[in-house]
C-alpha positions in Angstrom: -116.6 -86.6 70.7 -120.1 -85.8 69.6 -120.7 -89.4 68.6 -120.5 -90.4 72.3 -123.8 -90.9 74.2 -123.4 -93.8 76.5 -120.2 -94.9 78.3 -121.7 -98.3 79.2 -119.8 -100.1 76.5 -116.5 -98.2 76.9 -116.7 -98.7 80.7 -117.0 -102.5 80.1 -114.1 -102.3 77.7 -112.0 -100.3 80.3 -112.8 -103.0 82.9 -111.8 -105.7 80.4 -108.5 -103.9 79.6 -107.9 -103.4 83.3 -108.5 -107.1 83.8 -105.8 -107.9 81.2 -103.4 -105.3 82.6 -103.8 -106.5 86.2 -104.1 -110.2 85.5 -101.2 -111.1 87.7 -102.0 -108.6 90.4 -105.7 -108.4 90.9 -107.8 -110.3 93.4 -110.9 -112.2 92.4 -113.9 -110.0 92.9 -115.4 -110.7 96.3 -118.9 -112.2 96.3 -121.6 -112.5 99.0 -121.4 -113.9 102.5 -122.1 -117.6 102.8 -125.1 -117.1 105.2 -127.4 -114.5 106.6 -128.0 -113.7 110.2 -130.3 -111.9 112.6 -129.1 -108.3 112.5 -127.7 -106.9 115.7 -127.7 -110.3 117.3 -125.2 -113.0 118.3 -125.3 -116.6 117.1 -123.3 -119.5 118.5 -121.7 -121.1 115.4 -119.1 -123.6 116.7 -116.7 -125.0 119.2 -113.1 -123.8 119.4 -111.7 -126.9 121.1 -109.4 -124.8 123.2 -110.3 -121.6 125.0 -109.5 -118.5 122.9 -107.1 -116.6 125.1 -105.3 -115.5 122.0 -106.8 -115.2 118.5 -106.0 -113.9 115.1 -107.2 -114.1 111.5 -104.6 -115.8 109.4 -106.3 -116.3 106.0 -109.7 -115.3 104.6 -111.0 -118.6 106.0 -108.7 -119.5 109.0 -108.6 -118.2 112.5 -105.7 -119.3 114.7 -106.6 -119.7 118.4 -104.0 -120.1 121.2 -104.7 -121.1 124.8 -102.6 -121.6 127.9 -101.6 -125.2 128.7 -104.4 -127.0 130.5 -106.4 -130.2 130.4 -108.5 -129.5 127.3 -110.3 -132.6 126.1 -109.1 -132.0 122.6 -105.8 -134.0 122.1 -102.8 -133.9 119.9 -99.7 -136.0 120.1 -100.9 -137.8 123.2 -101.4 -134.7 125.3 -104.1 -131.9 125.5 -104.0 -129.4 122.7 -103.7 -125.7 123.5 -103.8 -124.3 119.9 -106.2 -124.9 117.0 -106.8 -123.7 113.4 -110.5 -122.8 113.1 -112.3 -122.8 109.7 -114.9 -120.1 109.2 -116.3 -122.0 106.3 -116.9 -125.3 108.2 -116.9 -123.9 111.8 -114.6 -126.7 112.9 -111.4 -126.7 114.8 -108.2 -128.7 114.0 -105.7 -129.1 116.8 -102.2 -127.8 116.3 -99.1 -128.4 118.4 -97.6 -125.1 119.5 -94.9 -127.0 121.4 -94.3 -124.8 124.5 -96.5 -123.1 127.1 -98.0 -120.0 125.4 -99.9 -118.8 128.5 -100.4 -115.0 128.3 -98.1 -114.7 125.2 -98.1 -111.7 122.9 -98.1 -111.7 119.1 -98.2 -109.8 115.8 -97.6 -110.3 112.1 -94.5 -109.6 110.0 -94.1 -108.2 106.5 -93.8 -111.7 105.0 -97.0 -112.9 106.6 -95.3 -114.8 109.4 -97.2 -114.6 112.7 -95.1 -114.5 115.9 -96.3 -115.7 119.2 -93.8 -114.8 121.9 -93.2 -115.6 125.5 -95.5 -117.4 128.0 -95.2 -119.5 131.1 -93.1 -122.2 132.6 -94.0 -125.8 132.1 -97.0 -126.7 134.2 -99.0 -129.7 135.4 -102.5 -129.9 136.8 -104.1 -126.7 138.1 -101.3 -124.6 136.6 -98.7 -125.9 139.1 -95.0 -125.9 138.1 -94.1 -129.1 136.4 -91.2 -131.2 137.7 -89.6 -131.2 134.3 -89.3 -127.9 132.4 -88.4 -129.6 129.1 -91.5 -131.6 128.5 -93.1 -134.8 129.7 -95.8 -135.2 132.4 -99.5 -135.1 131.7 -99.4 -132.0 129.5 -96.0 -132.4 127.9 -95.4 -128.7 127.7 -91.8 -127.3 127.7 -91.2 -123.9 129.3 -92.4 -121.2 126.9 -91.2 -118.0 128.6 -88.4 -117.4 126.1 -90.0 -119.1 123.1 -90.4 -117.4 119.7 -93.2 -119.5 118.1 -94.0 -118.8 114.4 -96.6 -119.9 111.9 -97.3 -119.0 108.2 -101.1 -119.4 107.9 -102.4 -121.6 105.1 -105.6 -123.1 103.7 -104.2 -126.5 102.7 -103.7 -128.1 106.2 -99.9 -127.9 105.7 -99.0 -125.2 108.2 -98.0 -125.7 111.8 -96.4 -123.9 114.6 -92.6 -124.1 115.2 -90.3 -122.8 117.8 -88.0 -120.4 116.0 -85.4 -120.0 118.7 -85.5 -118.1 122.0 -85.6 -114.5 123.1 -82.7 -113.2 125.2 -84.9 -113.0 128.3 -88.0 -114.6 129.7 -91.3 -112.7 129.1 -94.8 -113.4 130.4 -97.4 -110.8 129.4 -95.3 -109.1 126.7 -96.6 -106.7 124.0 -95.6 -107.0 120.4 -95.8 -104.0 118.0 -95.1 -104.0 114.2 -92.4 -101.6 112.8 -91.9 -99.8 109.5 -89.6 -102.5 108.0 -92.0 -105.3 108.9 -90.1 -106.6 111.8 -91.4 -106.6 115.4 -90.5 -105.0 118.7 -91.3 -107.0 121.9 -91.8 -105.0 125.1 -92.1 -105.7 128.8 -93.3 -108.7 130.7 -92.2 -110.6 133.8 -90.5 -113.9 134.5 -92.9 -115.9 136.7 -96.4 -114.3 136.3 -99.0 -113.6 138.9 -101.8 -111.2 139.2 -99.6 -108.1 138.9 -95.9 -107.5 138.5 -93.2 -106.9 141.1 -89.6 -105.8 141.2 -88.3 -109.3 141.8 -89.4 -110.6 138.4 -89.9 -107.4 136.3 -88.5 -107.3 132.8 -88.8 -103.6 131.9 -87.0 -104.0 128.5 -87.6 -104.3 124.8 -86.0 -106.3 122.1 -86.6 -107.0 118.4 -87.5 -109.9 116.1 -85.5 -110.7 114.1 -83.0 -109.9 116.9 -80.9 -106.7 116.9 -78.9 -107.7 120.0 -79.3 -107.3 123.7 -82.6 -105.9 125.1 -82.8 -102.2 126.0 -84.2 -100.9 129.3 -87.3 -98.7 129.2 -87.7 -96.1 131.8 -91.5 -96.0 131.7 -91.7 -99.8 132.1 -89.1 -99.7 134.9 -91.0 -97.1 136.9 -94.7 -98.2 136.5 -94.9 -101.3 138.7 -97.0 -103.2 139.5 -99.4 -102.6 136.5 -96.8 -102.5 133.7 -97.7 -105.9 132.1 -99.0 -105.9 128.6 -98.1 -102.3 128.1 -100.3 -100.5 125.6 -98.3 -99.6 122.4 -98.9 -98.1 119.0 -96.4 -97.2 116.3 -97.3 -93.6 115.2 -97.1 -92.0 111.8 -94.1 -90.1 113.2 -92.2 -93.4 113.6 -92.2 -93.1 117.4 -94.1 -95.5 119.6 -96.8 -94.4 122.0 -96.2 -96.3 125.2 -98.8 -96.3 128.0 -98.2 -98.2 131.3 -100.0 -97.9 134.6 -100.8 -94.2 134.7 -97.8 -93.0 132.7 -97.4 -92.2 129.0 -94.4 -91.6 126.9 -93.2 -91.5 123.3 -90.4 -94.0 122.6 -87.9 -93.4 119.8 -86.9 -97.1 119.5 -83.9 -96.1 117.2 -82.2 -94.0 119.9 -83.9 -95.3 123.1 -85.0 -91.8 124.0 -88.3 -91.6 125.9 -90.3 -88.4 126.0 -92.8 -88.2 128.9 -96.4 -87.2 128.0 -99.2 -86.3 130.4 -100.4 -88.9 132.9 -103.5 -91.0 132.1 -106.6 -89.4 133.7 -109.3 -91.2 135.7 -108.1 -94.8 135.7 -105.5 -97.4 135.1 -106.0 -98.8 131.6 -103.3 -101.5 131.4 -103.8 -105.1 132.6 -105.4 -106.1 134.9 -107.6 -102.9 134.8 -107.9 -103.8 131.1 -109.5 -100.9 129.3 -110.7 -101.3 125.8 -108.2 -99.5 123.5 -107.9 -98.7 119.8 -106.3 -96.2 117.4 -109.1 -94.4 115.7 -109.4 -94.6 111.8 -106.6 -93.0 109.9 -108.2 -91.1 107.0 -107.6 -88.5 104.3 -109.9 -86.1 106.3 -107.6 -86.3 109.4 -104.4 -86.5 107.2 -103.7 -89.9 108.6 -103.0 -88.4 112.1 -103.2 -91.0 114.9 -105.6 -90.6 117.8 -105.8 -93.4 120.4 -108.9 -94.0 122.5 -108.9 -95.6 126.0 -112.3 -96.6 127.4 -113.0 -98.2 130.8 -110.6 -99.8 133.2 -110.3 -99.4 137.0 -109.4 -96.4 139.2 -107.4 -98.3 141.8 -103.9 -98.0 143.4 -103.6 -101.0 145.7 -103.3 -104.2 143.6 -102.6 -106.6 146.5 -105.4 -109.2 146.6 -104.6 -109.6 150.3 -105.6 -106.0 151.0 -108.4 -105.4 148.5 -111.4 -107.5 147.5 -110.6 -107.1 143.8 -113.9 -108.5 142.6 -115.8 -105.6 144.3 -113.8 -102.9 142.5 -116.1 -100.9 140.2 -115.0 -100.4 136.6 -115.1 -96.9 135.2 -117.1 -95.3 132.3 -114.3 -92.8 131.5 -113.0 -92.6 127.9 -109.8 -90.5 127.2 -108.1 -90.0 123.9 -104.7 -88.6 122.8 -103.2 -87.4 119.5 -99.5 -87.9 120.6 -97.8 -86.6 117.4 -99.7 -83.3 117.9 -100.3 -82.9 121.7 -98.9 -84.4 124.9 -102.3 -84.1 126.6 -105.3 -86.3 126.9 -108.8 -85.2 126.1 -112.0 -86.5 127.6 -114.3 -88.3 125.1 -117.9 -89.5 125.5 -118.0 -91.9 128.4 -119.2 -95.5 128.0 -122.9 -96.0 128.7 -121.9 -98.6 131.3 -118.8 -99.0 133.3 -116.7 -101.8 131.8 -113.4 -103.7 132.2 -112.1 -106.2 129.7 -114.1 -104.8 126.8 -112.8 -105.6 123.3 -112.9 -102.7 120.7 -113.1 -104.0 117.1 -113.2 -102.1 113.9 -116.1 -102.6 111.5 -115.4 -101.7 107.8 -118.0 -98.9 107.9 -115.8 -97.1 110.4 -117.8 -97.8 113.5 -116.1 -99.5 116.5 -117.8 -102.5 118.2 -117.3 -102.9 121.9 -118.0 -106.3 123.2 -117.5 -108.4 126.3 -116.1 -107.7 129.8 -117.6 -107.0 133.2 -118.7 -104.0 135.3 -117.0 -105.1 138.5 -113.6 -106.5 139.3 -110.7 -106.9 136.9 -108.9 -109.4 134.7 -107.1 -112.2 136.5 -108.1 -115.2 138.7 -106.9 -116.8 141.9 -107.8 -119.0 144.9 -109.0 -116.1 147.1 -112.1 -116.8 149.2 -113.8 -113.7 147.7 -113.2 -114.8 144.1 -116.3 -115.9 142.0 -115.0 -119.5 141.7 -111.6 -118.3 140.5 -112.7 -115.2 138.7 -111.5 -111.7 139.8 -114.5 -110.1 137.9 -118.2 -110.4 138.2 -121.4 -108.9 136.6 -120.7 -109.7 132.9 -121.8 -107.2 130.3 -123.8 -109.1 127.7 -125.0 -106.2 125.5 -122.5 -104.6 123.2 -122.2 -100.9 122.3 -121.1 -99.1 119.1 -118.8 -96.1 118.9 -119.1 -93.7 116.0 -115.9 -91.6 115.8 -117.6 -89.2 113.3 -120.7 -88.5 115.5 -120.9 -85.2 117.5 -119.7 -85.2 121.0 -122.3 -86.6 123.3 -123.7 -88.9 120.6 -120.9 -91.3 119.9 -122.0 -94.4 121.8 -125.2 -96.3 121.1 -126.7 -99.8 121.7 -129.7 -99.1 119.5 -130.6 -102.3 117.6 -128.0 -104.4 119.4 -129.1 -107.6 121.2 -127.5 -109.3 124.1 -125.2 -112.3 124.0 -126.1 -115.3 126.1 -122.4 -116.0 126.8 -120.4 -114.1 129.5 -117.1 -113.1 128.0 -114.9 -112.6 131.0 -111.1 -112.9 131.4 -109.3 -114.5 128.5 -112.0 -113.8 125.9 -111.2 -112.3 122.5 -112.8 -111.0 119.3 -111.9 -110.2 115.7 -113.4 -108.8 112.5 -113.5 -111.4 109.7 -113.8 -110.9 105.9 -117.6 -111.1 105.6 -117.8 -108.1 108.0 -119.1 -110.0 111.0 -117.3 -110.2 114.3 -116.2 -113.6 115.8 -116.1 -113.7 119.6 -114.7 -116.6 121.6 -113.0 -117.6 124.9 -113.5 -116.8 128.6 -111.7 -118.9 131.1 -110.9 -117.2 134.5 -109.6 -120.5 135.8 -106.2 -122.2 136.5 -107.1 -125.3 134.5 -109.9 -126.7 132.4 -113.0 -126.1 134.7 -116.6 -126.9 133.8 -119.7 -128.0 135.7 -123.2 -126.8 136.6 -121.9 -125.2 139.7 -119.2 -123.2 137.9 -120.4 -119.6 137.2 -117.6 -118.8 134.7 -116.4 -122.0 133.2 -113.8 -122.7 130.6 -115.7 -121.7 127.5 -115.2 -123.0 123.9 -118.3 -121.5 122.3 -117.7 -119.4 119.2 -120.1 -116.6 118.4 -120.7 -114.5 115.3 -122.2 -111.0 115.7 -124.1 -109.7 112.7 -123.7 -105.9 112.1 -126.5 -103.7 110.6 -125.2 -104.2 107.0 -124.7 -107.9 107.2 -127.7 -109.1 105.1 -127.5 -106.3 102.5 -126.5 -107.1 99.0 -122.7 -106.5 99.1 -120.7 -104.6 96.5 -118.6 -106.9 94.3 -115.8 -104.5 93.2 -113.6 -105.6 90.3 -109.9 -104.6 90.1 -108.8 -104.8 93.8 -105.1 -105.3 94.0 -103.5 -108.3 95.8 -100.5 -106.1 96.7 -100.5 -102.5 98.0 -97.5 -100.2 97.8 -96.3 -97.2 99.6 -97.0 -94.5 97.0 -97.1 -95.3 93.3 -99.8 -95.3 90.7 -103.4 -95.3 91.6 -105.6 -98.1 90.4 -109.2 -98.3 89.2 -112.0 -100.3 90.8 -115.2 -101.0 88.8 -118.6 -100.8 90.4 -121.8 -101.8 88.6 -125.3 -100.6 89.2 -126.0 -103.4 91.7 -122.9 -102.4 93.6 -124.2 -98.8 93.8 -127.7 -100.0 94.7 -129.0 -98.4 91.5 -128.1 -94.9 92.6 -125.1 -93.2 91.0 -124.9 -90.7 93.8 -123.8 -93.5 96.1 -120.4 -93.3 94.4 -120.0 -90.0 96.4 -120.4 -92.1 99.6 -117.9 -94.8 98.6 -114.6 -95.4 100.3 -111.7 -97.9 100.1 -110.4 -99.1 103.5 -107.6 -101.4 104.7 -108.0 -103.1 108.1 -105.4 -105.1 109.9 -107.4 -107.1 112.4 -104.5 -107.7 114.8 -103.5 -110.2 117.4 -106.3 -110.4 120.1 -105.6 -111.1 123.7 -106.4 -109.5 127.1 -108.7 -106.8 125.7 -106.0 -105.8 123.2 -105.7 -106.3 119.4 -102.0 -105.8 118.9 -101.5 -104.2 115.5 -105.2 -103.5 114.8 -105.5 -100.6 112.4 -108.0 -98.9 110.0 -106.7 -96.9 107.1 -108.9 -95.2 104.6 -107.3 -94.6 101.2 -107.6 -91.5 99.1 -110.1 -91.9 96.3 -111.9 -90.1 93.4 -114.5 -91.3 91.0 -115.9 -91.3 87.5 -119.6 -92.0 87.6 -121.9 -92.7 84.6 -125.4 -91.6 85.2 -127.0 -93.3 82.2 -126.4 -96.8 83.6 -125.5 -96.2 87.3 -122.0 -97.5 87.0 -118.7 -96.0 88.2 -115.0 -96.3 88.4 -113.4 -95.7 91.8 -109.9 -94.3 91.4 -107.9 -95.5 94.5 -104.6 -94.2 95.7 -102.0 -96.6 97.1 -101.0 -96.2 100.7 -99.3 -93.0 101.7 -95.5 -93.3 101.3 -95.0 -93.9 105.0 -95.0 -97.4 106.4 -95.5 -96.2 109.9 -99.1 -95.4 109.0 -99.7 -99.1 108.2 -96.8 -101.5 108.6 -96.0 -104.1 106.0 -97.8 -107.4 106.0 -101.3 -109.0 105.4 -104.5 -107.0 105.9 -108.1 -106.9 104.6 -109.3 -104.5 101.9 -113.0 -103.4 101.7 -114.9 -101.2 99.4 -117.7 -99.5 101.4 -120.7 -98.1 99.5 -123.0 -95.9 101.6 -122.0 -97.8 104.7 -122.3 -101.3 103.2 -118.9 -103.1 102.8 -117.8 -105.6 100.2 -116.6 -108.9 101.6 -113.0 -108.2 102.5 -110.1 -109.4 100.3 -106.7 -110.3 101.9 -104.0 -108.1 100.5 -100.3 -107.8 101.1 -99.1 -104.4 102.2 -95.6 -103.6 101.1 -93.1 -105.7 99.3 -93.7 -108.9 101.2 -90.3 -109.0 102.8 -88.8 -107.9 106.2 -86.5 -105.0 105.4 -86.6 -101.6 103.9 -89.8 -101.0 102.0 -90.1 -99.5 98.5 -91.3 -95.9 98.8 -92.7 -94.2 95.7 -94.2 -90.8 94.8 -98.0 -90.7 95.0 -99.7 -90.3 91.6 -102.4 -87.6 91.6 -106.0 -88.8 91.3 -108.3 -87.7 88.5 -111.0 -85.2 89.5 -114.3 -86.7 90.6 -117.1 -86.5 88.1 -120.6 -87.9 87.5 -121.4 -87.7 83.8 -125.0 -87.0 83.0 -127.1 -87.3 79.8 -129.3 -84.5 78.5 -132.0 -84.7 75.9 -130.8 -84.2 72.3 -128.2 -85.9 70.2 -125.4 -83.6 71.2 -126.5 -82.6 74.7 -124.1 -83.2 77.5 -123.5 -82.2 81.1 -121.3 -83.3 84.0 -121.1 -82.7 87.7 -118.3 -83.4 90.1 -115.3 -81.8 91.8 -113.6 -80.8 88.6 -113.3 -81.0 84.8 -116.0 -81.5 82.2 -116.7 -84.8 80.5 -119.3 -86.0 78.1 -121.8 -88.8 78.6 -123.4 -90.2 75.4 -123.8 -93.4 73.5 -121.8 -94.8 70.6 -123.5 -94.3 67.2 -120.8 -96.5 65.7 -119.8 -98.9 68.5 -117.1 -100.9 66.7 -115.3 -97.7 65.6 -115.8 -96.1 69.0 -114.5 -99.1 70.9 -111.4 -99.1 68.7 -110.8 -95.4 69.3 -111.3 -95.8 73.1 -109.0 -98.9 73.2 -106.4 -97.0 71.2 -106.5 -94.1 73.6 -106.5 -96.2 76.8 -104.1 -99.0 76.0 -100.9 -96.8 75.8 -102.0 -95.2 79.1 -102.4 -98.6 80.8 -99.1 -99.8 79.4 -97.3 -96.7 80.6 -98.6 -97.3 84.1 -98.4 -101.1 84.5 
């Protein structure tokens, strides 16, 4: 191969051949964000129309927001709306009819892209009082939603709407929903009539499935952790078991057999609602062998949850952070504490692997009521306006920082939410610690419709525009190649050594939880070309274990030296609820950066293995033909 001096042309040919081979399976290369913003700052960008008690990203452009039934000025069908579709492109909200009362519902996404919103409250009238009719009518026309299974398939053509897809076997207010390996969902916990905390007279300490697998099963940990067992904290683990944390207790649930294995008690504080710690599963990466560690930060160290006995709003939040790696150890480990005590903080993944903590308060808890000590109706006070960033790869003692982060002007109290969106910014909305639509100059924490965007440090950077991202990701199977040009690598070929491919499911946000949120880094290697600063990133499919990332939609990013591409929505798995296709993982090529030396036949390479040449074609038509002849059978054999 002495006639080779420059791989620029063959690299272009390889990209072209890949384009042909993947024509039916590759996404359009992502471009640049539509706007710029003040780095580290918040910007109010729109009006949600309903308060964002629940929120999820449905398409690359559309966010779906769900509220409780109340007197929102936005109308649909002759009654107040309590759900909208929000466009990121136009920053406008379109009302949707979600039919039944979705107050404090849970939710998650299935393998086929259907989002489930489950449970809620009875039919209500003004100020959240029980309606005379539980089947609709009255000023809000809201049938009882406590057993409802509401579904929507997100779209960008204005054709999608919510529908009630039958009922659960039991009533559930404050349930948690977790995705499973086959793309179905498990629904856990809740109560029948609501209230600040749970009690034995209305407890529903069971779990069931959607699609249904029969009668609900009783959970011992949910049955024994009153009164703070609402919205239990759950994560499907790579082992296939579910980490279940409720009040101060922790267990592993084998949902196939019903067996629960107790783990150590939660130190320092209650983390579940209404203490409402910020919680998140840390990134699953090749470096940690996709081993799950879950982080709990903030909450309240309290044992008496009766508002008649305790002035809840005066309770101090805690700074404590604890983490557990439940497939490895039954014990918690203290992590760096929060810089400021916080309840109701939202923890949101950024594509660069940092975790953004936003919103909440330093005193009180989630919830609202008519108590004379409440702030208006709010059970919390002293909002925290400045966010903080957590770096899971930083040394102990250096993981939290607010450097370069500005303060919001909007208190984000009870019933506020946040989510990552494709351009790498974070959307924050909601806050409504009130029984009904409540506004006015004398209201400290009103019903809030303002939508904010937060601009992370990388936001205004020129973004990578990778070519060859797949629309569908499998569990195991052949790796695929992503092409990065000199601009994508910022003119420095060594940046390919600091490039990663990540998949993020942004989750269903409500009550300081993002149900289903997960960050998975894929295994990669690279072939870099020093002469023109271009590279091919070889990217493995997901590990052959759907418990690492369950089937369904997610966002894929290529991150170069900390700067992410705009995310592309991909389908993980086969797009169907049921057994997923599991394949062997194809080995990646060794990583190499191919370098040019002086002299016609000089060559050198650097990397993790192998030796390759980097030269130019002295006879380009012949060389292209030879390269194409060599590559084409290889491509055909794989795709």
